[in-house]
C-alpha positions in Angstrom: 158.1 100.8 193.9 155.7 100.0 196.9 153.3 102.7 195.6 153.3 101.2 192.1 152.7 97.7 193.5 149.9 99.0 195.7 148.2 100.7 192.6 148.5 97.4 190.6 146.9 95.6 193.6 144.0 98.0 193.8 143.5 97.9 190.1 143.5 94.1 190.2 141.0 94.0 193.0 138.6 96.6 191.4 138.8 94.7 188.0 138.0 91.4 189.7 135.2 93.0 191.6 133.7 94.6 188.5 134.1 91.3 186.6 132.3 89.4 189.3 129.4 91.8 189.2 128.8 91.2 185.5 125.7 89.2 184.8 125.7 86.2 182.4 122.9 86.8 179.8 121.6 83.5 178.3 121.8 82.9 174.6 119.1 84.2 172.3 118.0 80.6 171.8 117.7 79.9 175.6 115.8 83.1 176.1 113.3 82.3 173.4 112.9 78.7 174.6 112.2 79.7 178.2 110.1 82.9 177.5 107.5 81.1 175.5 107.0 78.5 178.3 104.4 81.0 179.8 102.2 81.0 176.7 99.5 78.4 176.0 101.1 75.6 174.1 99.4 76.4 170.8 100.6 80.0 170.9 104.3 79.3 171.7 105.8 78.7 168.3 104.5 81.9 166.6 105.0 84.3 169.6 107.1 87.3 169.5 109.8 87.4 172.1 111.5 90.2 173.8 114.7 89.5 175.6 118.1 90.8 176.6 121.3 91.6 174.7 124.8 91.1 176.1 124.6 94.7 177.5 121.4 93.8 179.4 119.2 96.0 177.2 115.8 94.8 176.2 115.5 93.9 172.5 113.3 92.0 170.0 114.7 88.5 169.8 112.1 87.0 167.5 109.3 88.6 165.4 106.2 86.5 165.8 103.0 86.0 163.7 100.3 85.7 166.3 98.9 88.0 168.9 101.2 86.9 171.8 104.3 88.7 173.0 106.6 86.9 175.4 109.2 88.5 177.8 112.3 86.5 178.7 113.7 86.2 182.2 115.5 89.3 183.4 119.1 88.2 184.2 119.3 90.8 186.9 116.1 89.6 188.5 115.8 87.1 191.5 114.7 83.6 190.7 113.1 82.8 187.3 110.2 84.7 185.8 108.9 84.9 182.2 105.6 86.2 180.9 103.5 86.3 177.8 100.7 88.7 177.1 98.3 89.7 174.3 99.7 92.3 171.9 96.9 94.7 172.8 98.7 95.1 176.2 102.0 96.1 174.7 101.4 99.9 174.9 100.6 99.6 178.6 103.6 97.3 179.2 106.0 99.3 177.1 105.1 102.6 178.9 105.6 100.8 182.3 109.1 99.7 181.2 110.0 103.2 180.0 108.9 104.8 183.2 110.7 102.2 185.3 113.8 102.9 183.3 113.5 106.6 184.2 113.6 105.6 187.8 109.9 106.2 188.6 108.4 104.5 191.7 105.5 102.0 191.4 103.0 104.7 192.5 104.5 107.2 190.1 104.1 104.7 187.2 100.5 103.9 188.2 99.6 107.6 188.4 101.2 108.5 185.1 99.7 105.7 183.1 96.3 106.4 184.8 96.4 110.0 183.6 97.6 109.0 180.1 94.9 106.4 179.8 92.2 108.8 180.8 93.3 111.5 178.3 93.6 108.9 175.5 97.5 109.1 175.2 97.9 105.5 176.4 95.9 103.0 174.4 94.4 100.1 176.5 92.7 96.9 175.3 89.0 97.5 174.6 87.9 93.9 175.4 90.3 92.8 178.0 93.6 90.9 177.4 95.4 88.2 179.3 98.9 88.0 180.9 100.5 84.7 181.7 103.3 84.6 184.3 105.5 81.5 184.8 108.0 81.5 187.8 110.4 79.2 189.5 113.0 79.4 192.2 116.5 80.1 191.1 117.8 76.6 191.9 115.1 75.2 189.5 116.4 77.1 186.4 119.5 76.2 184.4 120.3 79.3 182.2 122.8 77.3 180.2 120.3 74.6 179.0 117.0 76.5 179.5 115.7 73.7 181.7 113.1 74.8 184.3 111.7 72.5 186.9 108.8 72.9 189.4 107.4 76.0 187.6 104.3 77.9 188.7 101.8 79.5 186.3 99.4 82.3 187.2 97.0 84.4 185.2 96.0 88.0 185.0 93.1 89.3 182.8 93.3 93.0 182.3 89.9 94.7 182.1 90.5 98.5 182.2 88.0 100.5 184.4 86.2 97.2 185.5 84.8 97.0 189.0 83.6 94.4 191.5 80.1 95.5 190.6 80.5 95.2 186.7 82.2 91.8 186.9 80.6 90.2 190.0 84.1 89.4 191.3 85.2 89.7 194.9 88.0 92.1 195.9 90.0 89.3 197.5 89.9 85.5 197.1 88.2 83.4 199.7 89.8 80.2 198.5 92.9 79.2 196.6 92.5 79.6 192.9 89.5 81.8 193.1 89.4 84.7 190.6 89.3 88.2 192.2 89.6 91.8 190.9 92.5 94.1 191.7 92.7 97.8 191.2 89.1 98.0 190.4 87.9 101.2 188.6 91.3 102.1 187.3 93.2 101.7 184.0 95.0 98.8 185.7 91.9 96.9 186.8 92.6 93.2 186.4 91.3 89.8 187.3 93.9 87.8 189.4 93.9 83.9 189.0 96.4 82.2 191.2 96.1 78.4 191.2 96.6 76.5 194.4 100.2 75.2 194.7 100.7 71.4 195.5 
């Protein structure tokens, strides 16, 4: 009888532990509401939105009609972070997500996409494309209402193969909010613009 009781106790503990590890995924409506906050206001209502189902898998939540794709906050992530980017960046973004899901490291993902971009397998934007990233601390995000307070918006303009010489940009900012170029000369070359925080 003691053995049976012990088994029940262990099963109860393990069930409670696994239940406590489950992540609450916000509703489709909340994910859409918050994901588009990263986009320019005039782009929000017609943007496509990628978010998460109850299993935590990325899925299309809303089909849009403009060039903007927005990504909802990852319920497994730290704090709050949503982003929106030009649809020309989707092949680059999608490939990164695929490789990350395979367990590849940051450097492996970089190297694979670099190789695939050079041989034409990975399509990159010809004229540059912008990514908007909106973040907030965890305590400033209510996943039940979709309310976000004290958010911070930064900008990334992807210019594949661009360099400091071709753009006239520095390799690091010398003042807050100053644009600078990161990963110059690579498929992932991009202009970073991080406004000063109050």
